[in-house]
Steps between C-alpha positions, in 0.01 A plus 500: 500500500623376167766691314383794278605307188297192599204720580520635146529147367185379684296799383589423138454125540140558618422634153594168334413214735472254205841581353865446594647845567839586349610782734786705360793559743807642326617252236265220606131409504433358843211270606394461864289270713273250325596642157867414569407148620299439186748654252835370630452130401349595163789735418758268664644778710597516868236580759646726766352745756493869588443701815129598517520698825428402866765229473304314237633368166304450182583252221662669203646428156600719209606514134724758329301765307713462182408126475134530601353386169576128540393494866180680415425255219558199730256624763230594252530171312457328836156655524581804721437869441787736581469865601806715419562772762756761401663803660309792349723776628873568501655359815732803520204738516314300761513615861362176645386168354517508124151515349400172329196392307372214281576579137382168345316180581623206291263212433526218240330720239694821570841339506726648236837369623646169383213423262546283189668700229313363198152458642249734660421522869133592539286647775135425406159621621155350440159661530154371424189695412296335225834433324837388624758773499874414501789748529865405513818705534871426482644763731852442367414582139184716525284267292138554616220301336126449561263237370129437541283193441167354597643145510678388817685227304647761273603701805673201654676424172643855493606479865674176424676662201640798685569293820487799738727510804208648699125531455293783655145390578191641666370326816216347294735348241751354743222270623503324161820323606501232225548768235823630654678180600878540458503885507616737772184701581465828680153607613417868444200699616244538222519878544858500369364400161291820483599854406652691213869432559540315163325755270687785677844339447433385144320788324400438143396139559141573608348294217684194630377553851140545379516183290652284774351613835584178691853501370535867596387419855759222517763746379391752765541236772844419373606867474380574853700207633808626310471853647458358854804273474722761334411833670650807343591327175369625166521199263552701183626199307147368497400712205173334384249225560466247223221254431452222248214336322454138406434594133860618466689233692458125517384383840707209633375312804730366770479140370613605153789705630607222728459214252679680220774609742500853360695679772524245784619142479299209635822348623584778743517874558666702228481547124731216387309267268236763422407690186635813663838332546518440125385841384675717761827634368410847620788714630302722734300419811197700375526324165481166679194613691329619181564170322339319790197728456481420127506127569233530773277720282518402128347748255168448318523795260662405167638847425692507829632147447618587146670815635705292740580246228617781265742626764640152559523439126705819451736411780546149361585638151744758640750305712723810552211698645401205722853450634553872559174519697593196706830665596341835581214348708749302707618836647152607605395509866148444639349846444159403639629394839759781507215750458309320775792568736514863387127534567534354854808711577725196546716540185864563577777645283578162341135469398507839330829408333339182361205701378730749334707234330188342355347824372832596348459201262183642342662698215682184382180303529306760295770484231469120478117503490493771230681261265227233541238431235243386755251779571431368851868557582535833317203656678679458834776750408314829571395369842863434604636854441492824692690394811848595386538821707364329813735205455800733449423675828492170687829384340668826602367480855549149631834349592562187289590300812271629778463335844182318601420736786378849404649646816863399435570767239687447167168490311535817292750511215770772505401793280124475561483735802748777570418489870562123518832545324611768746406295809664195349824691445501621864435150633764334280747782561450457874593135481817589313585753772448229765743270325757779493442577865545133595839487324610832656408385855687176456810691400461760781431249781708213379202266548505290183175315589301823553178516297209729453153341494131580531184354653148631525506538879838664569570658161862533379786390733873431513569148624822407680582159650594467871851401402555855361332683792830665601516671154159667519518886473352712781255675264320169430167487686391150607160404352469120547689216664516159336653170613824552304487864398396857583307736276563875494371823339674826420339844441620493138345159441175600667464809274555296187258230619220754513585612147527145349209333678276801432583477129445123486163523678386786282617309191299188591190703582529697176552189286195338666285807425616514140428129456148537635443781247625279218277215613203732503580602142504134403166444681346781292600303184326185627232475236747554216751243631230236565396547135859444392515185718187358335642563152834340588320198649302447177816533282676253732220244455507541123875444492464198728233334287689569180818353640318189620339465156837508329667260742216248500397527135148629565269624223254786479147371546228606260217649708165393351128536562364189319486282811793282386814400689751359255848418632768325295778326688414666834734453794462539877705815581607383844554130441710551193737720700551227753586240236816471301495683169261364237370217720148644542247341263281770338129444430228655288167635623186584308183616675222679316131587524406168334764282679526652840542212751797268479472189719849378575579143615825319572709375788622702796840665455455497124466881474125579498527758781807661352332531161184660635692743721718579197196604295363714788840670544543572130154657488572701812838617371334625180255701712777675695654604168791256506641283225426131553688165491375354171577480129173686423214616717160647420326592827143623521428716801354310796325677787626264771724200551381238749693199630409204712823312544558261788355551845580459863314520830434851634538413865465860618155517350411144592462389139597170337688462174183417317313798646784734392488348151123540474516864621754576230279343233191683628698826488605439142148416380360803681738756350608357162365642177513390137822706467680326789780245492459210748762253611364194680755243621286216635157533659342255742812314610446575869181293535356159407564393141143525372436822690807659351428373149141628519619847605773512234245390239246763607762775501616400150141507368445839664798643318400377153126465467389867546536702175538828694760364741796341331822605668821369352599211727783250549384216720738224609333191640561138593138419445532346153125465488472870424679465169186358335338846544687601182232311307219691672629858508654670199699748706690228686803319365747251652874536544745269669866496609717276290657196669741242355489149643815290539391168642363572843663841508378826346671812368319834528516687170354822649321550170133602483329295228144475364263238636464333835747291704425126507643443848603692809830311551464532874703190582781606268513841663511328837800300380670817395431641843687203662218291659614148600472227226275270707260785558491586126432135415207488743363826348522355149298192609237712663475723194430203275231374735332838517515554124344162429218567747390828345471603132735768388367852507183390676312795635267443796130557443365816655418435869152513634388853572640613832443835658837677536647846482612610152870569465449772243175672583490767762317363809172684569506705819208465739268811477553566866879508459456736205295727717764500776778562250323814378440646848643857527680417828715812492187717501307304768503583870549222755128521586395462141730196456359342814143561380585332172622192688173483700294526179716231337448268796123545476501419127701180559263389778204573281634268224530216753127519587382501138 
């Protein structure tokens, strides 16, 4: 027979065979058996053992409950689920084994501990029925969003943008493994995506659910998973489901976000060297998260953009207001995640104190905003009031220096509860009495080392060393023998022990009950406090963008609708920060309906890529409502920004550099519109020269020859042959990067000038890179031979007609495959499916005999 406790453990473990079980024993979470063997090396803790009954021992390891967050995070980030098993009854009231149960199952998507402060941590769910439905939730903040599309590429772009920690998929979808490469996937029964859980929890949003049925099913699957992994929890901080439409926000694909280094650097993990790193001077965690959202989803509606620009303009013009807001916001805690902890019942007294301190700042904030001339700031004031009485109660209730544990007492401030004050007086008075008793007994007995102490097992005691044993009074009753001392009790001390310990225990229990009541009052204010958090986040972003604009000498862009992008002395916002002051060379840009494709030539390292990214970033910054790095800027709204910059093999997908490059180009040509901005940095470099030139030539023609399709484009190329297209197409014009020659050396001017480059200066660039002199001399000789053998700018004649797949046209699907794709498999029985296969086989055999 195993021990009763281990029997209880095994019964609970059977419920979660796929998770590591954290089994609460006193002040520790213990792991046993295989769980312990798996967890110990990951957590870098000792693997020991425990008696399992019948003379057997079971492997064991444990972590302290008060430090569980980091250990939990380590296991989950290692790919494991963790089930938290707590004591669900008071050990004092239990007559046998303390009742325990699983209160939470933590997976990568439901982890709320030790997550990045300034970015979201999403659990996502996908459902397909005619359309793709996507739902994603940040449990730590309560942000819940749904999205629906008929295009799988759009779906994958959105998944890439939110980068979920976990994806919930139906059994049918998990089979499409290539779509989910790189994501942690959890398969869920299709039935969990059915039901009315979402409409019931979010009343008043019925129109959204009717309009987006696939997205609603995805949200249902996510919600069901949430309730299963957090039984008994009512996530009140998730106050609404939001959605978004492509007509309001600019859609940025994963290549554009990566190539422009908006929030993640190409040189490593983190935001250093990104647009976010330049613009983020936010003081609050939720402000930092909102700024990331703005960068990821630029606006397309001019009125909203102008509203943001007005707020920034006002803060720039009023430096006192800006500085006062910066100071105030630096004292604000993360309200969103604090309310998440309140909702889950994990908020402690320090959390409520942080919440109180933040809400107490609102009157000062309202006073500052009321003095602003910007309507977008003034309109926030009424939404920040009305919490004064509630905040005053919290301030009067919570001790300004509370302990972490809610069971240790000293949570409630003196004066809040008369009963607490009375019990506290008894407890503190008792301790004073004990000190007086200790001094009196020393005097009476002559034992100068006598002391009175307490422990949880034996209670209060009088301790006397063996050396003073001959001085011990007869009325002392022996209680415990130690190596060097004896411990005693007296009737007087025993009576007072009952009085003091009873008061202390009652006090701790009462303070705990009062705290739970306060936390419940906070929970009831969830919707209101979340609204305050959203307003504070927006103000924080406005202050950040205004401060950046002042420091970096940005200007307000003029938002236009005439199809023109006109930038005077534009600068790359990230590169200029990395250079010493005033070393960045500014450049002008002019794209219009009539001159919409700029073909840029010049040597490597001269600045073509920097210039093109610079233009894209300035346009994007204008769309998020930010000031921009330029002397002047007139930016017409664009619906999308596309980039094809550099390429590398995608080994995971088995694709070469050239294939990746062609996929990016095909994606651009499929989704771009006349209102798009396209950045192309080399096309066709990953294949044979003439193949690459032919593709680059065809792509250029495609972008300029159709009157209905003329997206504004910057195209950098080393194929100088393309520059002659300026004579053929009115919408195309040549630019080049200035270079100054000094003998055999060159100096990059980093200036974009009209016309085409005469040379590529490849050998000079190789010299700058440090190639050996003898190699450079050989390259120069070969270059002269090659140039003399072939006329400059010669373009090969079109090749003989060869049957090949088109890069840009959609391949035609075989009728039979179309028929199979449309089969209603979910509605067919196994017999019907088998009969279809027999019929199909007969049809194939019949075609062979024709």
